[in-house]
N, C-alpha and C positions, 0 to 999 in steps of 0.2 A: 523509569523502568523501560526496557526495550522489549517489545513483544514481537515474536517471530511467528509468521504464518506461512506454512508451506510444507515441503517434504524433501526427502533425499531418496534417490534411487540409483541404479547402476550408471546413469549418465551424468549425475552431478547433484548439487544441492540447489534447490529452488525455494528461496524464502523472500518474502516481503517483510521487512522489519519496520516497526513503527515505534518511535520514541514517544511514549504516552505522555510524558511531562510536556514536551513541546507541542504535541497534538492538542492537549487540553488548553494550551495558551494560544491557539490559532486565532489570529485577528480576523480572518475571513470566514471561518466556520463552514465546514462541509464542502469546501472547494474540491477536495480529492474525490469525494463521492460523485459529484456531478461531472468531474473531468474524466473519469474512467469510462471508456466506451463499452467495456464489458460489464459494467455495473457490479464490480467485485467488492467494492467497499460499502460499508454501512456504518452509521453512527450508533454507538451504544453508550451507556454510562459505566464508568469504571467503579471500582470498589468505594471510591470517595465521592461519588455523585457527579464527577466531572465528565463532560462529553468527550468521546474519543472515537476515532475511526478504527475499524478492524476489517480484516478480509473475511467475507462470508464463508461459513463452514463448507458449503457445497462448491466453493471456488478453490479452496486450498489445495486439492489434489490435482488441479488442472492449470496451475500457474504457467507452466511452460507453454501450454497451448493458448491460454487466454491472453497472455502478455506478448506473444510473438508478433501480432500485427503492429503493436505500438513500438516494439523493439526494432522491427525492421524499418519502420518509418523514422525513428529517432536517430539523429547523428551520434548521440552519446546518451548515457543514462540520465543526465540532467535534463534532457529534452523529452523524457517520457511524460505523458499528460498528467499522471498522478503526482510525480515528483515535481514537475513544473508548477502545478497548482498549489502544492504544499509550501506556503510561504515560510513557515517556521522550520522547514527542512527536516521534518520528522519521518519521512518515508525514504527507505532505501531498498534496492533490489540486490540480492546476493550474486546474481549471475549476469 
């Protein structure tokens, strides 16, 4: 299942998507949590008791602001700290 965290407003759609099946199979566990300088991710258990990352509820409405420093520093989306740390490639940004 793909979980989408974020929002849409008049300027666009801002979502971080996490493939929960790939996330649960992460060989390095929690790498995205520690890689995010804004500390937007946390680990929870899914409905099947498997660990997975999600975007904290209080961060979801502020993605454009919180992700901007990383997006400015990254040459492309694959260079974002959270995406780079996610070895199973479970994390994507919509913008």
